[in-house]
MMTF fields as JSON, N, C-alpha, C and O atoms, coordinates in Angstrom:
{
  "mmtfVersion": "1.0.0",
  "mmtfProducer": "UNKNOWN",
  "numBonds": 447,
  "numAtoms": 448,
  "numGroups": 112,
  "numChains": 1,
  "numModels": 1,
  "chainsPerModel": [1],
  "groupsPerChain": [112],
  "chainIdList": ["A"],
  "bondAtomList": [4, 2, 8, 6, 12, 10, 16, 14, 20, 18, 24, 22, 28, 26, 32, 30, 36, 34, 40, 38, 44, 42, 48, 46, 52, 50, 56, 54, 60, 58, 64, 62, 68, 66, 72, 70, 76, 74, 80, 78, 84, 82, 88, 86, 92, 90, 96, 94, 100, 98, 104, 102, 108, 106, 112, 110, 116, 114, 120, 118, 124, 122, 128, 126, 132, 130, 136, 134, 140, 138, 144, 142, 148, 146, 152, 150, 156, 154, 160, 158, 164, 162, 168, 166, 172, 170, 176, 174, 180, 178, 184, 182, 188, 186, 192, 190, 196, 194, 200, 198, 204, 202, 208, 206, 212, 210, 216, 214, 220, 218, 224, 222, 228, 226, 232, 230, 236, 234, 240, 238, 244, 242, 248, 246, 252, 250, 256, 254, 260, 258, 264, 262, 268, 266, 272, 270, 276, 274, 280, 278, 284, 282, 288, 286, 292, 290, 296, 294, 300, 298, 304, 302, 308, 306, 312, 310, 316, 314, 320, 318, 324, 322, 328, 326, 332, 330, 336, 334, 340, 338, 344, 342, 348, 346, 352, 350, 356, 354, 360, 358, 364, 362, 368, 366, 372, 370, 376, 374, 380, 378, 384, 382, 388, 386, 392, 390, 396, 394, 400, 398, 404, 402, 408, 406, 412, 410, 416, 414, 420, 418, 424, 422, 428, 426, 432, 430, 436, 434, 440, 438, 444, 442],
  "bondOrderList": [1, 1, 1, 1, 1, 1, 1, 1, 1, 1, 1, 1, 1, 1, 1, 1, 1, 1, 1, 1, 1, 1, 1, 1, 1, 1, 1, 1, 1, 1, 1, 1, 1, 1, 1, 1, 1, 1, 1, 1, 1, 1, 1, 1, 1, 1, 1, 1, 1, 1, 1, 1, 1, 1, 1, 1, 1, 1, 1, 1, 1, 1, 1, 1, 1, 1, 1, 1, 1, 1, 1, 1, 1, 1, 1, 1, 1, 1, 1, 1, 1, 1, 1, 1, 1, 1, 1, 1, 1, 1, 1, 1, 1, 1, 1, 1, 1, 1, 1, 1, 1, 1, 1, 1, 1, 1, 1, 1, 1, 1, 1],
  "groupList": [{"groupName": "MET", "atomNameList": ["N", "CA", "C", "O"], "elementList": ["N", "C", "C", "O"], "formalChargeList": [0, 0, 0, 0], "bondAtomList": [1, 0, 2, 1, 3, 2], "bondOrderList": [1, 1, 2], "singleLetterCode": "M", "chemCompType": "L-PEPTIDE LINKING"}, {"groupName": "THR", "atomNameList": ["N", "CA", "C", "O"], "elementList": ["N", "C", "C", "O"], "formalChargeList": [0, 0, 0, 0], "bondAtomList": [1, 0, 2, 1, 3, 2], "bondOrderList": [1, 1, 2], "singleLetterCode": "T", "chemCompType": "L-PEPTIDE LINKING"}, {"groupName": "SER", "atomNameList": ["N", "CA", "C", "O"], "elementList": ["N", "C", "C", "O"], "formalChargeList": [0, 0, 0, 0], "bondAtomList": [1, 0, 2, 1, 3, 2], "bondOrderList": [1, 1, 2], "singleLetterCode": "S", "chemCompType": "L-PEPTIDE LINKING"}, {"groupName": "ALA", "atomNameList": ["N", "CA", "C", "O"], "elementList": ["N", "C", "C", "O"], "formalChargeList": [0, 0, 0, 0], "bondAtomList": [1, 0, 2, 1, 3, 2], "bondOrderList": [1, 1, 2], "singleLetterCode": "A", "chemCompType": "L-PEPTIDE LINKING"}, {"groupName": "ARG", "atomNameList": ["N", "CA", "C", "O"], "elementList": ["N", "C", "C", "O"], "formalChargeList": [0, 0, 0, 0], "bondAtomList": [1, 0, 2, 1, 3, 2], "bondOrderList": [1, 1, 2], "singleLetterCode": "R", "chemCompType": "L-PEPTIDE LINKING"}, {"groupName": "LYS", "atomNameList": ["N", "CA", "C", "O"], "elementList": ["N", "C", "C", "O"], "formalChargeList": [0, 0, 0, 0], "bondAtomList": [1, 0, 2, 1, 3, 2], "bondOrderList": [1, 1, 2], "singleLetterCode": "K", "chemCompType": "L-PEPTIDE LINKING"}, {"groupName": "PRO", "atomNameList": ["N", "CA", "C", "O"], "elementList": ["N", "C", "C", "O"], "formalChargeList": [0, 0, 0, 0], "bondAtomList": [1, 0, 2, 1, 3, 2], "bondOrderList": [1, 1, 2], "singleLetterCode": "P", "chemCompType": "L-PEPTIDE LINKING"}, {"groupName": "GLU", "atomNameList": ["N", "CA", "C", "O"], "elementList": ["N", "C", "C", "O"], "formalChargeList": [0, 0, 0, 0], "bondAtomList": [1, 0, 2, 1, 3, 2], "bondOrderList": [1, 1, 2], "singleLetterCode": "E", "chemCompType": "L-PEPTIDE LINKING"}, {"groupName": "VAL", "atomNameList": ["N", "CA", "C", "O"], "elementList": ["N", "C", "C", "O"], "formalChargeList": [0, 0, 0, 0], "bondAtomList": [1, 0, 2, 1, 3, 2], "bondOrderList": [1, 1, 2], "singleLetterCode": "V", "chemCompType": "L-PEPTIDE LINKING"}, {"groupName": "LEU", "atomNameList": ["N", "CA", "C", "O"], "elementList": ["N", "C", "C", "O"], "formalChargeList": [0, 0, 0, 0], "bondAtomList": [1, 0, 2, 1, 3, 2], "bondOrderList": [1, 1, 2], "singleLetterCode": "L", "chemCompType": "L-PEPTIDE LINKING"}, {"groupName": "GLN", "atomNameList": ["N", "CA", "C", "O"], "elementList": ["N", "C", "C", "O"], "formalChargeList": [0, 0, 0, 0], "bondAtomList": [1, 0, 2, 1, 3, 2], "bondOrderList": [1, 1, 2], "singleLetterCode": "Q", "chemCompType": "L-PEPTIDE LINKING"}, {"groupName": "GLY", "atomNameList": ["N", "CA", "C", "O"], "elementList": ["N", "C", "C", "O"], "formalChargeList": [0, 0, 0, 0], "bondAtomList": [1, 0, 2, 1, 3, 2], "bondOrderList": [1, 1, 2], "singleLetterCode": "G", "chemCompType": "PEPTIDE LINKING"}, {"groupName": "TYR", "atomNameList": ["N", "CA", "C", "O"], "elementList": ["N", "C", "C", "O"], "formalChargeList": [0, 0, 0, 0], "bondAtomList": [1, 0, 2, 1, 3, 2], "bondOrderList": [1, 1, 2], "singleLetterCode": "Y", "chemCompType": "L-PEPTIDE LINKING"}, {"groupName": "TRP", "atomNameList": ["N", "CA", "C", "O"], "elementList": ["N", "C", "C", "O"], "formalChargeList": [0, 0, 0, 0], "bondAtomList": [1, 0, 2, 1, 3, 2], "bondOrderList": [1, 1, 2], "singleLetterCode": "W", "chemCompType": "L-PEPTIDE LINKING"}, {"groupName": "PHE", "atomNameList": ["N", "CA", "C", "O"], "elementList": ["N", "C", "C", "O"], "formalChargeList": [0, 0, 0, 0], "bondAtomList": [1, 0, 2, 1, 3, 2], "bondOrderList": [1, 1, 2], "singleLetterCode": "F", "chemCompType": "L-PEPTIDE LINKING"}, {"groupName": "ASP", "atomNameList": ["N", "CA", "C", "O"], "elementList": ["N", "C", "C", "O"], "formalChargeList": [0, 0, 0, 0], "bondAtomList": [1, 0, 2, 1, 3, 2], "bondOrderList": [1, 1, 2], "singleLetterCode": "D", "chemCompType": "L-PEPTIDE LINKING"}, {"groupName": "HIS", "atomNameList": ["N", "CA", "C", "O"], "elementList": ["N", "C", "C", "O"], "formalChargeList": [0, 0, 0, 0], "bondAtomList": [1, 0, 2, 1, 3, 2], "bondOrderList": [1, 1, 2], "singleLetterCode": "H", "chemCompType": "L-PEPTIDE LINKING"}, {"groupName": "ILE", "atomNameList": ["N", "CA", "C", "O"], "elementList": ["N", "C", "C", "O"], "formalChargeList": [0, 0, 0, 0], "bondAtomList": [1, 0, 2, 1, 3, 2], "bondOrderList": [1, 1, 2], "singleLetterCode": "I", "chemCompType": "L-PEPTIDE LINKING"}, {"groupName": "ASN", "atomNameList": ["N", "CA", "C", "O"], "elementList": ["N", "C", "C", "O"], "formalChargeList": [0, 0, 0, 0], "bondAtomList": [1, 0, 2, 1, 3, 2], "bondOrderList": [1, 1, 2], "singleLetterCode": "N", "chemCompType": "L-PEPTIDE LINKING"}],
  "groupTypeList": [0, 1, 2, 3, 2, 0, 3, 4, 5, 0, 6, 7, 2, 8, 8, 5, 9, 5, 10, 11, 12, 12, 13, 14, 15, 6, 2, 5, 10, 2, 1, 10, 15, 16, 3, 3, 4, 8, 8, 0, 15, 17, 8, 5, 4, 12, 15, 17, 15, 11, 8, 16, 14, 15, 15, 12, 14, 12, 6, 12, 3, 7, 12, 18, 11, 11, 10, 15, 14, 6, 15, 2, 15, 2, 12, 18, 7, 14, 5, 4, 18, 11, 11, 2, 9, 2, 4, 11, 15, 14, 4, 4, 18, 2, 8, 18, 1, 14, 17, 7, 4, 17, 12, 5, 15, 17, 5, 5, 5, 4, 1, 9],
  "groupIdList": [1, 2, 3, 4, 5, 6, 7, 8, 9, 10, 11, 12, 13, 14, 15, 16, 17, 18, 19, 20, 21, 22, 23, 24, 25, 26, 27, 28, 29, 30, 31, 32, 33, 34, 35, 36, 37, 38, 39, 40, 41, 42, 43, 44, 45, 46, 47, 48, 49, 50, 51, 52, 53, 54, 55, 56, 57, 58, 59, 60, 61, 62, 63, 64, 65, 66, 67, 68, 69, 70, 71, 72, 73, 74, 75, 76, 77, 78, 79, 80, 81, 82, 83, 84, 85, 86, 87, 88, 89, 90, 91, 92, 93, 94, 95, 96, 97, 98, 99, 100, 101, 102, 103, 104, 105, 106, 107, 108, 109, 110, 111, 112],
  "secStructList": [7, 7, 6, 6, 7, 2, 2, 2, 2, 7, 4, 4, 4, 3, 3, 3, 7, 6, 6, 1, 7, 3, 3, 3, 7, 6, 6, 1, 2, 2, 2, 2, 2, 2, 2, 2, 2, 2, 2, 2, 2, 2, 2, 2, 2, 1, 7, 7, 1, 7, 7, 7, 7, 1, 1, 7, 1, 7, 7, 7, 4, 4, 4, 4, 6, 6, 1, 7, 7, 7, 7, 2, 2, 2, 2, 2, 2, 2, 2, 2, 6, 6, 7, 7, 7, 7, 2, 2, 2, 2, 2, 2, 2, 2, 2, 2, 2, 2, 2, 2, 2, 2, 2, 2, 2, 2, 2, 2, 2, 2, 2, 7],
  "xCoordList": [28.961, 30.341, 30.369, 29.799, 31.032, 31.108, 32.293, 33.142, 32.339, 33.455, 34.767, 35.847, 34.675, 35.87, 36.445, 37.533, 35.738, 36.174, 37.477, 37.64, 38.4, 39.657, 39.427, 40.235, 38.354, 38.029, 37.71, 37.925, 37.206, 36.959, 38.201, 38.463, 38.964, 40.162, 41.297, 42.101, 41.372, 42.469, 41.915, 42.303, 41.03, 40.394, 41.372, 41.086, 42.518, 43.51, 44.192, 44.837, 44.049, 44.707, 43.774, 44.213, 42.497, 41.47, 40.753, 40.51, 40.423, 39.569, 38.302, 38.321, 37.211, 35.968, 35.795, 35.81, 35.632, 35.471, 33.999, 33.112, 33.754, 32.4, 31.472, 30.258, 32.015, 31.194, 30.826, 30.115, 31.305, 30.995, 32.059, 31.934, 33.105, 34.194, 35.086, 35.288, 35.608, 36.665, 37.974, 38.055, 38.995, 40.244, 41.406, 41.464, 42.331, 43.552, 44.347, 44.464, 44.889, 45.772, 47.126, 47.816, 47.522, 48.755, 50.024, 51.023, 50.008, 51.218, 51.374, 52.446, 50.342, 50.429, 51.302, 51.179, 52.169, 53.061, 52.267, 52.652, 51.155, 50.339, 49.737, 49.599, 49.38, 48.873, 49.98, 49.771, 51.145, 52.259, 52.693, 53.018, 52.701, 53.076, 52.075, 52.466, 50.804, 49.77, 49.904, 49.895, 50.026, 50.148, 51.412, 51.398, 52.498, 53.749, 53.588, 54.09, 52.895, 52.661, 51.848, 52.132, 50.848, 50.025, 50.88, 50.825, 51.66, 52.51, 53.509, 53.705, 54.137, 55.156, 54.538, 55.198, 53.302, 52.612, 52.402, 52.561, 52.052, 51.878, 53.215, 53.282, 54.269, 55.607, 56.058, 56.671, 55.757, 56.145, 55.384, 55.962, 54.119, 53.273, 53.329, 53.104, 53.631, 53.529, 54.799, 55.489, 55.095, 56.245, 55.783, 55.52, 55.693, 55.195, 56.348, 57.49, 56.03, 57.03, 57.05, 58.011, 55.996, 55.954, 54.7, 53.789, 54.672, 53.521, 53.144, 53.993, 51.866, 51.368, 50.435, 49.444, 50.751, 49.891, 49.04, 49.549, 47.762, 46.854, 46.215, 45.845, 46.084, 45.337, 46.105, 45.479, 47.414, 48.15, 48.451, 49.552, 47.46, 47.58, 46.564, 45.805, 46.56, 45.569, 44.419, 44.652, 43.189, 42.047, 41.813, 42.208, 41.165, 40.773, 39.748, 39.046, 39.666, 38.761, 37.301, 36.538, 36.899, 35.498, 35.134, 33.953, 36.114, 35.845, 35.49, 34.948, 35.799, 35.573, 34.703, 34.98, 33.666, 32.745, 33.4, 32.969, 34.444, 35.133, 36.204, 36.845, 36.409, 37.412, 38.673, 38.66, 39.752, 41.039, 40.969, 40.105, 41.881, 41.961, 42.226, 43.094, 41.495, 41.629, 42.796, 42.591, 43.997, 45.182, 45.915, 47.134, 45.183, 45.82, 46.559, 47.616, 46.019, 46.695, 48.105, 49.068, 48.221, 49.55, 50.464, 51.662, 49.905, 50.741, 51.222, 52.382, 50.335, 50.735, 51.754, 52.651, 51.632, 52.627, 53.99, 55.017, 53.988, 55.215, 55.866, 57.075, 55.072, 55.603, 56.084, 57.106, 55.358, 55.787, 57.14, 57.916, 57.405, 58.677, 59.771, 60.802, 59.558, 60.59, 60.486, 61.338, 59.461, 59.297, 58.974, 58.27, 59.488, 59.268, 58.731, 58.629, 58.39, 57.858, 56.459, 55.72, 56.109, 54.723, 53.841, 54.347, 52.542, 51.641, 51.728, 51.763, 51.764, 51.874, 53.169, 53.166, 54.277, 55.564, 55.603, 56.178, 54.996, 54.888, 54.15, 54.583, 53.058, 52.272, 53.073, 53.13, 53.688, 54.489, 55.634, 55.912, 56.3, 57.419, 56.952, 57.641, 55.795, 55.26, 55.005, 55.362, 54.395, 54.119, 55.431, 55.605, 56.348, 57.636, 58.415, 59.01, 58.413, 59.116, 58.517, 59.246, 57.195, 56.537, 56.881, 57.215, 56.804, 57.099, 58.548, 58.836, 59.449, 60.854, 61.011, 61.785, 60.284, 60.323, 59.896, 60.56, 58.801, 58.296, 59.329, 59.596, 59.902, 60.929, 62.08, 62.496, 62.585, 63.718, 63.342, 64.126, 62.141, 61.698, 61.582, 61.979, 61.041, 60.9, 62.274, 62.531, 63.153, 64.506, 65.225, 65.885, 65.094, 65.729, 65.181, 65.945, 63.877, 63.24, 63.658, 63.887, 63.76, 64.11, 65.567, 65.907, 66.439, 67.858, 68.192, 69.322, 67.229, 67.482, 67.509, 67.707],
  "yCoordList": [-11.557, -11.629, -11.31, -10.314, -12.161, -11.965, -11.088, -10.786, -10.689, -9.875, -10.666, -10.076, -12.004, -12.851, -13.0, -13.552, -12.521, -12.657, -11.907, -10.767, -12.558, -11.903, -10.727, -9.799, -10.753, -9.622, -8.379, -7.253, -8.583, -7.452, -7.093, -5.917, -8.093, -7.846, -7.245, -6.478, -7.584, -7.115, -6.561, -7.038, -5.58, -5.105, -4.518, -4.508, -4.03, -3.456, -4.522, -4.209, -5.786, -6.889, -7.661, -8.516, -7.356, -8.16, -7.355, -6.158, -8.028, -7.427, -8.266, -9.472, -7.624, -8.354, -8.538, -7.577, -9.788, -10.11, -9.999, -10.031, -9.87, -9.679, -10.85, -10.664, -12.038, -13.212, -13.221, -14.118, -12.228, -12.132, -12.697, -12.61, -13.275, -13.827, -12.707, -11.684, -12.919, -12.061, -12.818, -14.012, -12.126, -12.793, -11.944, -10.745, -12.563, -11.861, -11.551, -12.397, -10.349, -9.99, -10.635, -10.219, -11.649, -12.39, -11.55, -11.955, -10.392, -9.577, -8.594, -8.015, -8.401, -7.444, -8.009, -9.176, -7.178, -7.606, -8.074, -9.04, -7.394, -7.786, -9.178, -9.924, -9.534, -10.884, -11.9, -12.917, -11.628, -12.55, -12.696, -13.797, -11.59, -11.656, -12.493, -13.297, -12.307, -13.071, -14.567, -15.395, -14.901, -16.31, -16.929, -18.085, -16.171, -16.678, -16.935, -17.936, -16.044, -16.263, -17.534, -18.293, -17.764, -18.97, -20.216, -21.156, -20.227, -21.389, -21.615, -22.752, -20.567, -20.741, -21.167, -21.836, -20.795, -21.285, -22.791, -23.514, -23.256, -24.697, -25.418, -26.458, -24.87, -25.476, -25.541, -26.521, -24.509, -24.46, -25.494, -26.118, -25.679, -26.549, -28.028, -28.891, -28.323, -29.701, -30.125, -29.306, -31.393, -31.971, -32.382, -33.556, -31.412, -31.677, -31.97, -31.582, -32.655, -32.985, -31.998, -31.958, -31.206, -30.264, -29.42, -29.665, -28.422, -27.528, -27.512, -27.319, -27.715, -27.693, -26.508, -26.387, -25.635, -24.493, -24.834, -24.954, -24.986, -25.296, -24.04, -24.016, -23.001, -21.82, -20.518, -19.462, -20.538, -19.28, -18.87, -19.079, -18.292, -17.909, -16.826, -16.4, -16.394, -15.437, -16.229, -17.149, -15.89, -16.678, -16.486, -15.482, -17.471, -17.379, -16.27, -15.907, -15.742, -14.624, -14.948, -14.046, -16.221, -16.55, -16.32, -16.219, -16.238, -15.905, -14.433, -14.019, -13.658, -12.216, -11.758, -10.737, -12.507, -12.112, -11.994, -11.19, -12.785, -12.76, -11.69, -11.57, -10.918, -9.852, -10.261, -11.169, -9.563, -9.824, -9.509, -8.756, -10.09, -9.865, -8.388, -7.785, -7.803, -6.363, -6.037, -5.685, -6.16, -5.896, -4.631, -4.537, -3.673, -2.428, -1.724, -1.138, -1.768, -1.103, -1.649, -0.886, -2.972, -3.54, -3.409, -3.168, -3.567, -3.444, -2.005, -1.777, -1.039, 0.366, 0.768, 1.562, 0.236, 0.498, -0.055, 0.598, -1.259, -1.872, -0.963, -0.735, -0.457, 0.42, 1.755, 2.28, 2.309, 3.568, 3.411, 4.361, 2.202, 1.936, 1.505, 0.981, 1.717, 1.449, 0.119, -0.199, -0.673, -1.97, -1.824, -0.897, -2.735, -2.632, -3.925, -4.031, -4.899, -6.156, -5.958, -5.076, -6.784, -6.792, -7.264, -7.817, -7.056, -7.468, -8.979, -9.417, -9.766, -11.216, -11.621, -12.475, -11.016, -11.321, -10.839, -11.502, -9.691, -9.174, -10.181, -10.47, -10.698, -11.672, -12.944, -13.43, -13.479, -14.704, -14.473, -15.32, -13.33, -13.019, -12.888, -13.327, -12.291, -12.145, -13.503, -13.726, -14.4, -15.738, -16.489, -17.118, -16.431, -17.12, -16.595, -17.373, -15.29, -14.678, -15.138, -15.43, -15.202, -15.665, -17.121, -17.457, -17.977, -19.402, -19.578, -20.394, -18.832, -18.892, -18.436, -19.023, -17.401, -16.929, -18.033, -18.273, -18.696, -19.766, -20.888, -21.399, -21.263, -22.306, -21.939, -22.749, -20.721, -20.29, -20.194, -20.581, -19.678, -19.566, -20.941, -21.118, -21.903, -23.259, -23.877, -24.465, -23.749, -24.313, -23.7, -24.405, -22.404, -21.721, -22.245, -22.518, -22.386, -22.871, -24.304, -24.652, -25.128, -26.546, -26.752, -27.794, -25.794, -25.956, -25.406, -25.55, -24.781, -24.216, -25.308, -25.022],
  "zCoordList": [-24.668, -24.23, -22.733, -22.289, -21.974, -20.523, -20.155, -20.994, -18.907, -18.432, -18.423, -18.405, -18.438, -18.466, -19.876, -20.045, -20.87, -22.259, -22.497, -22.061, -23.192, -23.53, -24.481, -24.519, -25.235, -26.103, -25.272, -25.723, -24.078, -23.167, -22.383, -22.133, -21.995, -21.187, -22.004, -21.475, -23.288, -24.151, -25.466, -26.533, -25.42, -26.654, -27.67, -28.867, -27.205, -28.121, -28.965, -29.965, -28.563, -29.26, -30.181, -30.95, -30.097, -30.752, -31.83, -31.675, -32.915, -33.944, -34.055, -33.807, -34.427, -34.638, -36.141, -36.91, -36.536, -37.945, -38.341, -37.488, -39.63, -40.142, -39.827, -39.745, -39.652, -39.317, -37.832, -37.379, -37.066, -35.652, -34.74, -33.518, -35.305, -34.503, -33.962, -34.617, -32.769, -32.247, -32.441, -32.151, -32.931, -33.277, -32.791, -33.066, -32.07, -31.695, -32.957, -33.844, -33.038, -34.149, -33.862, -32.932, -34.648, -34.363, -34.359, -33.765, -35.006, -35.09, -33.946, -33.772, -33.179, -32.071, -30.949, -30.578, -30.427, -29.347, -28.142, -27.483, -27.845, -26.69, -26.878, -25.908, -28.098, -28.39, -28.161, -27.499, -28.703, -28.568, -27.116, -26.673, -26.373, -24.957, -24.165, -23.319, -24.435, -23.73, -24.035, -23.124, -25.307, -25.689, -25.099, -24.674, -25.071, -24.492, -22.996, -22.485, -22.29, -20.854, -20.621, -19.694, -21.45, -21.31, -21.532, -20.739, -22.597, -22.894, -21.776, -21.346, -21.305, -20.269, -18.937, -18.142, -18.687, -17.5, -17.606, -16.622, -18.777, -18.999, -18.83, -18.175, -19.415, -19.319, -17.862, -17.439, -17.109, -15.696, -14.871, -13.981, -15.149, -14.327, -14.697, -13.848, -15.97, -16.448, -17.161, -17.768, -17.083, -17.773, -19.177, -19.439, -20.052, -21.402, -22.348, -22.1, -23.428, -24.448, -25.608, -26.376, -25.736, -26.838, -26.79, -25.999, -27.651, -27.786, -29.26, -30.13, -29.526, -30.9, -31.058, -30.338, -31.999, -32.291, -33.505, -34.619, -33.283, -34.372, -34.948, -36.122, -34.138, -34.561, -34.455, -34.355, -34.47, -34.434, -35.867, -36.379, -36.49, -37.89, -38.199, -37.329, -39.43, -39.911, -40.515, -41.299, -40.167, -40.651, -42.144, -42.736, -42.723, -44.129, -44.307, -43.363, -45.498, -45.786, -45.46, -45.116, -45.563, -45.272, -43.806, -43.473, -42.946, -41.546, -41.39, -40.365, -42.406, -42.363, -43.525, -44.153, -43.801, -44.867, -46.222, -47.049, -46.468, -47.759, -47.871, -48.915, -46.829, -46.87, -46.111, -45.28, -46.425, -45.791, -44.298, -43.848, -43.549, -42.108, -41.824, -42.456, -40.887, -40.614, -39.672, -38.511, -40.182, -39.358, -39.786, -39.64, -40.309, -40.758, -39.635, -39.868, -38.404, -37.279, -37.075, -37.002, -36.983, -36.721, -37.938, -37.789, -39.144, -40.338, -40.527, -40.868, -40.307, -40.445, -39.388, -39.671, -38.178, -37.135, -37.555, -37.374, -38.115, -38.621, -39.672, -39.636, -40.589, -41.64, -41.075, -41.516, -40.105, -39.47, -38.775, -38.675, -38.302, -37.629, -38.597, -38.174, -39.875, -40.87, -41.58, -42.41, -41.277, -41.928, -43.405, -43.806, -44.206, -45.651, -46.268, -47.49, -45.44, -45.979, -46.54, -46.103, -47.51, -47.98, -46.83, -45.853, -46.932, -45.859, -45.617, -44.467, -46.673, -46.524, -45.847, -44.96, -46.254, -45.627, -44.182, -43.319, -43.918, -42.553, -41.668, -40.553, -42.162, -41.394, -41.137, -40.007, -42.179, -42.006, -41.036, -40.188, -41.155, -40.268, -38.819, -37.898, -38.623, -37.262, -36.624, -35.467, -37.367, -36.844, -36.611, -35.567, -37.567, -37.411, -36.21, -35.464, -36.022, -34.901, -33.576, -32.628, -33.515, -32.299, -32.004, -30.868, -32.998, -32.785, -32.349, -31.474, -32.945, -32.533, -31.08, -30.323, -30.697, -29.309, -28.348, -27.34, -28.655, -27.792, -27.689, -26.601, -28.818, -28.834, -27.892, -27.065, -28.025, -27.208, -25.735, -24.868, -25.446, -24.053, -23.394, -22.242, -24.121, -23.578, -23.361, -22.311, -24.34, -24.2, -22.998, -22.234, -22.84, -21.711, -20.391, -19.465, -20.302, -19.076, -18.777, -17.619, -19.795, -19.612, -19.234, -18.672, -19.523, -19.189, -17.814, -17.348, -17.161, -15.811, -14.758, -13.577]
}
């Protein structure tokens, strides 16, 4: 891993899976903020018609040696702050909230 690796630059946002992959935790605010900055930089620089997210999700268990995604930190923080969703619903809500944020940010930028 080089010094330019996002896993080194944002270690609080990344988990290492058993298969050796580094994966951003989709529910972490820092992950969502980083991804939003990247998308908005693209929107600012280019006249694009849309954004397609192919990999903004939780990986299948085979990416982690057959085990569930290690997002206990973000899920436990959610629960400490009064959240009551199941882990699956928490994950879906996190992704949906992020996608809605991107939609609104792009619409706002395009109407300026």
